N, C-alpha and C positions, 0 to 999 in steps of 0.2 A: 457242734451248733448249727445247724439248720438258719439259713437268712431268709425273713420274707423278700418279695419281687421290688417292695418299693426300696427297699434296703440293697437290692441290686442297680437299681438307677443310679447313672451318673450324677455326679454332684454337680456337676454344669445344668442338668436337666432342672434340677431343684433351685439353682441359682437363678433361672432364666422364668422360674414357674413357671413350665409346660405342663399341663395335665391332661390325663385325657377323657378328664370328664366323666368319672365313676368313681364312688364313690368305695373309698378304703377296705379292700376287703379284709384286712386286718394278716395275720402271719395265719398262714396254712402251710400244713408238711405234704409232701409227697409218700404218694402212699405207694411205693416200688411193687408191691402184694401182686402173683399173679390174681386175675378175676377184676382186680378195682376196676371200678368206673374212671374216664377221663375228667376232668372237671370240666363241669358247664361253663360254655362260653354266653355271654350276658350281649343283647343285642346292643350297639352304640356306634359312635364313630370309629372308622375304621385305621389302624396305626399303621406304619411299614416301617421297619428297621432299617438304619441306615448308617454310614461311615460317624456318623455324629450322635446317633443316637434315632431313637423313634420317630417320623413324625409323622404326621395324620393329614388322611388321603380324601383330599375333595371329590366328592359324589360328584360325578357328571348330571344336569339334569334332565329331568325327563317332562315330556308332552304325554299325556295320558288323551285316551279316544273322548274323553268327558271332557276332560280340559279344551282339547279342541274344538267339539261341536259346540262347549261354553261362549271360547270367545268367537267365534262366527257367528253367536244368535247376537251376542253382544255388539258385534261390529257391522252386523247388519244395521240393531236396533237401535245404535246410536244416531244413524240417519237415517231417519224412515224415508222421508221421501225422495233421497238419489237412491237407494236400494230399491224401489217402487220404480224409478224409472232405468233404473240400472235394469231388473229385472223384466221392463216392460219389451225391450230389444228380444228376448227370450221369448216372451208373450208371443211375440208378433211372428214372431220366426216358426216356433214349434207349431203355433195355432196354424199359420198358410200353409207349413207343412201339411198338418192333419186334416187341413179342409182342401188343401189341391188335390190329395192324394183321394181323400174320400168322397170329393166330387167327378175326377177321373172314374172311379171304379163305378162309379153309381151312372157317369153319365154314358161311361162303356155299354153299361147293362141295358140301355135304352137306345144306344147305336146299334149294337149286338139286336134288337130286337126287330128295329125297324130295319137294316140291313137282311135280317134272316125272312123278315112278310115279302120283302121285295124281290132278291137276288133269289131265293129259292122256289119263285113261282115266274120264274123269265127265263126264256128259252130264245135263243140264238141260232139263226141259221143260215150261213153263208153258202157262198157257189165257191166253189175251188175246181170246177173243170178247166181254168184256166191252166190254173198251177200243175195239173197232167197233160199239156197242153194237146188238148183234145175240147171235142167242140160237140152237141147233140145236141141242138135248139135250145131253146129259153131254157135257164135254169128254175125260172118260178115259172110254172103255164100260167094261162090266164084266170081260172079257177082255184089259183090255188090258197086262196084264202075260203073257200068252201073247204075243201080236200081236210085241210089240216081242224077249219070248224066240225066236221065230222068225228074228231078224235074223240075219245071220250076224258073230261079233264079239262080241256080247254076253254077259257072265256074272253080271247079276243086274239084276233092274227092278221097280218099283215105283212104287206111286202112296201119298203123306200128303196129309194136311191138319192141323191145327189142331182141335179141336173146340170149337165155342161153346157152352159149359153153360151154362146159366139163372143166373142172378145169385143168388148166395149156392149155388153149388154147390162142394162142397168133395171133398178126398179124402180120406179116412177109414181107416186101419189097425183101427178097432175097430168095433163095433156099429154100427147106425143107432140115432139118436137120441145117441147118447155123444160128447161135444163133447171128448176128448180125444184127441190122435192127429191131426187133422183140420188142414189145411194145402191153400193156396193152389196148388196143381199144375198145371200143363198136362198137357193130355190129348190123345195126339198117334194119330190112325188111320194105321195104314201096311200096305200088304202086305207076306207075307213078303218081297218080294223087298228092300224098304226096309234091312229088318234086315239080308240079307246085302248087301248093298251096303253096308252101312255098317263090313262089317269089324268086329264086335263082337269082344270078349274076355270070356265068360264068367266070372265067379266062382263063382254058383252056379247050376244046374237046366238050362233049355233052353231055344230059342225055341218060338215055335208057328211050324207049319208049313202047307202049303197045305191040308188037311183039314180041322185048325183053323178057319180061313180063312172056306174055301168052306162049313161046316156053319154059321158064327158064335157060336163057341162062348166063354162070357165069360171068357179069360183076359188076364194083362196081362205085359210086360214091365218089370221100373223099372232104371233105373239106379242105381250104386250110391249115389249122394248120395240119390236120394229113397229108395230104401231104409233110408238110414241117418234121413233126415227122420222116417219113420213109424216107424220102431222095429222092421222087421224087417230082425234080421239071420241066419235060418236059414229054409230051406226044406223041413226035416224034419218041423215041424208043419203043413205045409198051410198056409201062411196067406194071408188074402184081403183086398186092400183093398175102398174102397167109394167109388166115385163118383157122389156124390149118394146116392140109396136102390139104387143097383146094383154087385151083389159081384161080384167081378173074383179067380180064383185069379192068384196070381202062379205063373207057369211058371220063372221067371229073372229074374235080377238081372247085367245088364251093367255090368263093372268100367272096361273103356274101348272106345272106337271110334278107328277112324282118319277114318270120313267123319261130315257128319253130329250135330256134338257135342252137339247141343241133345238127342239122346237120351238121353244120360244124366241131365237134369234134367227129365226128363218119363215121365209114364205112358204106355207105349204100347198099344198093342188093335188087336186085327184091323180089316180095314175094313171087311166085314163085317159085324163084331159093331155099330161107328160108327152107320152109315147105319141098323141096325134101329131103334138102343135113338135115336138123335140128328136122326138124317134125311142127308140125302147134303149133300154140302156146299156153299155161294154159289158161283157160278160168280169165276173167279180163284183162288178159293182151294186147289183142287187144284194138287200140283204130281208132276213123275213123275221119279224118280232113277235112272239109267243108270247103270253099271258096265260099260267096254268090255276088251277085249283092249287091250292096246300098240300105235298104229296105224290102229286102226280107229274112234277117238271122230267123225271130221270128217265119217267116212261115215254112222254110224250118228245125230249130229246133223241129216244131209242127207234119210235117212230114215223116223225116226222121224213125223213129223209124217201123213205119207202111210201110214202103216203103222197110225197111231190112227184118225186120219179122213179115209180118203182120199175123201170126198163133199167136205169143208171145211178141208183144211191149214195154211190161212190162221188158222184158229185157234187153232193151238197155234205157240209158239214156243221153237224150240229152242237152245237156247245152246252152243257148242261147248268144248271147254277153251280159256281164254287161252293166246297166245302164251309158248312156254318161254323165249324170250329175252326177252321183253318183261317175266316174272315175276321171272326174274333177275336183270335188270337194276334193276328198283326194290327187291327184299329187298337187292342187295348195297350199292346204293345206301343205300338208309334205313341199315342196319349198318354201313357205311363212315362217314357222316355222325356218326352217334351216339358211335363208339368214336374216331375222329378229334378231337372233341372234348375224350374223356376223356384221349387222351395229350400232347393240347397245355396238359391242365391241369397234369399230369406235369412236361411240360417248363418249364411255366412254376413251378412249384416248384423242382424243381431249379436254374433260374435266379436265383431269389432266396438258396438256399441259398449259391451261389457267391460272390455279387452281399456277401452278409453276410459272409461267410469273407474275401473280398478286402478288403474296406474295414475288418474288422479288422486285417488283417495291414499296410495302408495305416499305420494308427495304432500301429505296434508298430514300424513300419519306420520312423517319423520320423527317428528320427537317422541313420539310413545314407540315406535320401534326401538330406537335408541335406548330408552331406559328398559326394556325389555333385554336388549342385548346385555347392557349392563350388569340386570340382576341375574343372570344367566342365561339366558335362551341364546337358543345355537341359529345359526344360518339356517337350516334345517328345519327348526321348527318355526320361526317366519313364513319361512315357506310352505308349510302344511297348513299354517293358520289361515293366510292370504286365500290357498287353492282351494280349501275349506270354505271359506267365504264366497270366492267366486262359483264353487261348483255349487254351493245350497240356493245361489239367485236362481243359477240354472234350472236347477231341480224343481223351484218353486215354479218358474216360468215355463218349464215344460207342464207340470199338472197345471196350471190354467192355463195356457194357449192349448192343451191335447182338449181341455173340455169346450174352450170357445171354436176349435175345430170342430167336433164331433155336433155339438150344437147348429152352428153353420150348415153343417152337411145334412141335417134333420131337418131345419127350417126351409134348405131349398127344395127338399126334395118334397115338401109337403108343399110348398108351394105352385110346384111344377108340377103334383099329382104323380110323384115319383117314387120308387122304392129305394127307400137308402140304400148303401150299400158301406159296409165299413169291414176292411182288415183287422180282426181279433190282434194279430201281431202288428200290427202297426200301432194300434191305438195302445198297447202295452209298453213296444218298443221306443214311443212320442217323450215320454217324463224323461226317458234313459237317455235320449238324444239330448235333450237342452240339458242333464250333469254334465256329460259330456261336451256341449258346448260351452258352459260354464268352464270346465275346466281346463279345458284347453284355451277357452279367453284369457285364463288367468294364472297363464304359464310366465310368461312375460315379466307381469308386473310381480308377481313373487319372488320370480329371480333380481330382481331390480332391489325388492326390498330387501331380499336377502345376501347382498353387498353393500348396505348403510352402514358404516364403520359406527361404532357407542360414541364415542368422542368425537366424530365431528359430527355427529344427529344430536346429540346433547347441548353441543355450542350453538346449534340455528333456535 
């Protein structure tokens, strides 16, 4: 006679009351015939056969993705004020990151436009005869300005050099012999074309012209800072400056220039006047500045040495404007590196804020963590929970910071009448940066939370 499974259990199990939780299926005959289906297993608790009988296996606790997200949202909403302040660090960090990079790209485009406009229309000519140990008369003839002016595309041209004064010679704004108002200031001899090429903005007076230069008049043009150092604030009293013992009438005061910024820090006198008083410049000292129409600089740089010295054009070296693409890449690269470092510092500050707040939250929720561990949550579950919370705060802060950063760039561009420039990849990556920042900031607090023992936590 065949026995049922219940009858085959040890008597000890029945005495101890161990039950597998399944309803008694009653007697069931085993069918050994070929093709017979195996008995269908019903779902229920798992059992393991042992030396003393079967023992119930406790399934390990699991934490699904849905549960993780629900716990993270609940943890953030439990203390909304603290969550907002925690996310504020990421908002500021990511917002500053986006705004700085956006403003860098926007200002770089404006700087590129200005550099392209100025440098692409500027040609310099230098005297290199001395480098070749040769000398064949003055590098720049007396009519150098007129020769270059006849070339097509030239807007202004002039010769200039820094005058070598005798030792102890100073520039004064007072009569000879008076020690007050004496300054060590550079004196620059320049043709009228140099001043026009510098595109100056005059605060008072005017520039000297071709007639003044041709006749060797003792006049001077001062930069605004030089005039302030010499105590000259107005031209209504017809002030004069003294270079050594030579008086010069101040014709004008320059407020700003687009080229040749050293003009603002020097006293500029006509070229012919300087040659009459202090002699011609030494070989290699004189240079020529040429401004051209857009697109003509390269051709002028090729023609200028021949126009000035047709007998020995190799004695002169014309320097064409740099490649705009190279210049743009250099300026943009320098600015990007500088401001990217500042943005990274802001992100680090935001990460430290998230880590500090999350660590405080772990200490405050020690009892909750202990209860979860006592109910079956494992250490990795606690780690995932706190990492999800910090990552969610970082992602929300990244989204809000991205919106604020883009808005800042647009507002600044509108105020400055610029064209806003934003890299789409940077805007798309900014929220991800916030998420990564939050996760990294929560690593240590999450690890601390996973190390809390249930018994010790519940005792507090």
